[in-house]
C-alpha positions in Angstrom: 88.3 141.1 -29.5 88.6 139.5 -26.1 86.1 140.5 -23.4 86.6 139.9 -19.7 83.5 139.4 -17.6 83.6 140.0 -13.8 81.0 137.7 -12.3 79.8 137.9 -8.7 81.4 134.7 -7.2 84.8 134.4 -5.5 87.7 135.8 -7.5 91.5 135.5 -6.9 93.8 138.5 -7.0 95.8 139.3 -10.0 99.0 137.9 -8.6 97.3 134.7 -7.7 96.0 134.2 -11.3 99.5 135.0 -12.6 101.0 132.1 -10.6 99.2 129.4 -12.6 97.9 131.3 -15.6 100.7 133.7 -16.8 99.6 136.4 -19.2 95.9 135.6 -18.6 95.0 139.2 -19.4 97.3 139.8 -22.3 94.7 140.3 -25.0 91.7 141.7 -23.0 90.0 144.6 -24.9 86.7 145.1 -22.9 85.7 144.6 -19.3 82.1 143.9 -18.4 81.0 143.7 -14.7 78.1 141.5 -13.9 76.4 143.2 -10.9 78.5 142.7 -7.7 81.3 141.3 -9.8 82.3 145.0 -10.1 84.1 144.7 -6.8 86.8 142.4 -8.5 88.0 145.2 -10.7 90.4 146.7 -8.2 92.0 143.4 -7.2 92.5 142.4 -10.8 93.8 145.8 -11.8 91.2 146.3 -14.6 88.9 149.1 -15.6 85.2 148.4 -16.1 83.8 149.4 -19.5 80.2 148.3 -18.9 78.1 147.3 -16.0 75.0 145.0 -16.4 72.7 143.5 -13.8 69.6 144.0 -11.6 71.6 145.7 -8.8 70.8 143.2 -6.1 74.5 142.5 -5.2 76.1 145.9 -5.4 75.5 148.9 -3.1 73.6 151.9 -4.7 76.5 154.3 -3.9 79.0 152.0 -5.6 76.8 151.8 -8.7 76.4 155.6 -8.6 80.2 155.9 -8.5 80.6 153.8 -11.6 77.9 155.8 -13.4 79.5 159.1 -12.4 82.9 157.9 -13.8 81.3 157.4 -17.2 80.7 153.6 -17.1 77.6 152.7 -19.1 74.9 151.1 -16.9 72.5 148.5 -18.2 70.1 147.8 -15.3 67.5 145.0 -15.7 64.4 144.1 -13.7 64.9 141.8 -10.7 62.4 139.2 -12.1 64.3 138.6 -15.3 64.8 135.2 -16.8 68.6 135.5 -17.2 71.3 135.6 -14.5 73.6 138.6 -14.4 76.4 136.6 -15.8 74.3 135.5 -18.7 73.4 139.2 -19.3 77.1 140.0 -19.4 77.8 137.2 -21.9 74.9 138.5 -24.1 76.4 142.0 -23.9 79.8 140.7 -24.9 78.3 138.9 -27.9 76.5 142.1 -29.0 79.8 144.0 -28.8 81.5 141.6 -31.1 83.7 139.6 -28.7 85.6 136.8 -30.5 86.5 135.3 -27.2 85.3 135.7 -23.6 87.1 135.2 -20.3 85.0 135.0 -17.0 86.5 135.5 -13.7 84.4 135.2 -10.5 82.1 132.5 -11.8 83.0 129.9 -9.2 83.1 129.8 -5.4 80.8 131.8 -3.2 78.2 130.3 -0.9 75.9 128.8 -3.5 77.0 125.9 -5.7 73.9 126.4 -7.9 75.4 129.6 -9.2 78.7 128.0 -10.0 77.0 125.1 -11.8 74.8 127.5 -13.7 77.8 129.7 -14.8 79.5 126.5 -16.1 76.3 125.6 -17.9 76.4 129.0 -19.7 79.4 127.7 -21.7 76.9 125.7 -23.7 74.8 128.8 -24.7 74.0 128.2 -28.5 74.5 131.9 -29.1 78.1 131.6 -28.4 78.7 129.6 -31.6 82.4 128.9 -32.1 83.6 131.6 -29.7 86.2 130.5 -27.1 84.7 131.1 -23.6 86.9 130.3 -20.5 86.1 130.4 -16.8 89.2 131.2 -14.9 90.1 131.2 -11.1 93.2 130.4 -9.1 92.4 126.6 -9.1 91.0 125.9 -12.5 90.6 126.9 -16.1 87.4 125.6 -17.7 86.2 125.6 -21.2 83.8 123.7 -23.5 84.5 122.1 -26.8 81.4 122.0 -29.1 81.6 119.6 -32.1 81.3 119.3 -34.9 82.4 122.7 -36.1 80.3 125.0 -38.5 81.8 123.0 -41.4 80.8 119.7 -39.9 84.5 118.8 -39.1 85.9 117.6 -35.8 87.0 120.4 -33.5 90.5 120.7 -32.1 91.3 122.7 -29.0 95.0 123.4 -28.1 95.7 123.1 -24.3 99.0 124.8 -23.7 100.4 124.8 -20.2 102.8 123.2 -17.8 103.7 119.6 -17.9 102.4 117.8 -14.9 99.2 119.8 -14.6 95.9 117.9 -14.6 93.4 118.0 -17.5 90.0 116.5 -16.9 87.7 115.7 -19.9 84.1 115.6 -18.9 81.2 114.7 -21.2 78.1 117.0 -21.1 74.6 115.9 -22.1 74.3 112.7 -24.1 78.0 112.1 -24.3 80.9 112.7 -26.7 82.2 110.8 -29.6 85.6 110.7 -31.4 87.8 112.1 -28.6 91.5 112.1 -29.5 94.2 113.6 -27.2 97.8 114.7 -27.7 100.3 115.5 -25.0 98.3 113.8 -22.2 99.5 110.8 -20.2 96.4 108.7 -20.7 95.9 108.9 -24.4 92.5 108.6 -26.2 92.3 107.8 -30.0 88.9 108.4 -31.6 87.1 107.2 -28.5 83.8 107.9 -26.8 83.3 109.4 -23.4 79.8 108.4 -22.4 77.7 110.1 -19.7 77.7 108.8 -16.2 81.4 107.7 -16.4 84.5 109.3 -14.9 87.0 108.0 -17.4 88.2 111.4 -18.5 88.9 112.6 -15.0 92.5 113.7 -13.9 94.6 113.1 -17.0 98.0 114.7 -16.9 99.7 117.0 -19.3 103.0 115.5 -20.6 103.8 118.2 -23.1 103.4 122.0 -23.2 101.5 121.8 -26.5 98.9 119.3 -25.5 95.5 119.2 -27.4 92.2 117.4 -27.7 90.0 116.7 -30.8 86.3 116.0 -30.5 84.2 114.7 -33.4 80.7 115.1 -31.9 79.2 116.3 -28.6 79.9 118.8 -25.8 83.2 118.2 -23.9 84.0 120.1 -20.7 87.7 120.7 -20.3 88.9 121.5 -16.7 92.6 122.3 -16.2 94.1 122.3 -12.7 97.6 123.0 -11.3 99.4 119.9 -10.2 99.8 121.4 -6.8 96.1 121.0 -6.0 
């Protein structure tokens, strides 16, 4: 099951997403709105199945309209420890999501929210689920290695040749990075913290991939037009 989360940052329109990420919504089963992210539903042409949040970024009448239409409402206290997007991710995990797609996690007036949303990709509770942050300029995911069986983790990176793929280490660094289908090849190499070696690689094949032996590796894909 694939769950779409609507976060409260900036979000592109459906047509804008389809330009660079065709079929982005092909397998979505459930849509969860994180507080004010509910406003993105109309632009994206999706129907909200669950709303979560503390209600500080959505008008009361809009929330009442959602409730009246039968959308379940999970309202939290304003002094909670989690962000609204984190609450949405936790709701997706509870509902059995095998993969999670987040739109509206970037942009807006506060960079701290964008950084926090990217940081949520490392939530231990996500396990081996595939979680992707998507907007009109980038597709962001996190590879966590080793896998449950202790083996290296491979992530396929299908897409257009010529598009950029940046590989950015998180935390203490990454070991054993091997790439396929990228212009600047890595073969069982480390990507240490504080270095920009993995920035702005280029996809040379539509079936590119990266393998990680150990660590957390952020993968940021961007259209070549940017």
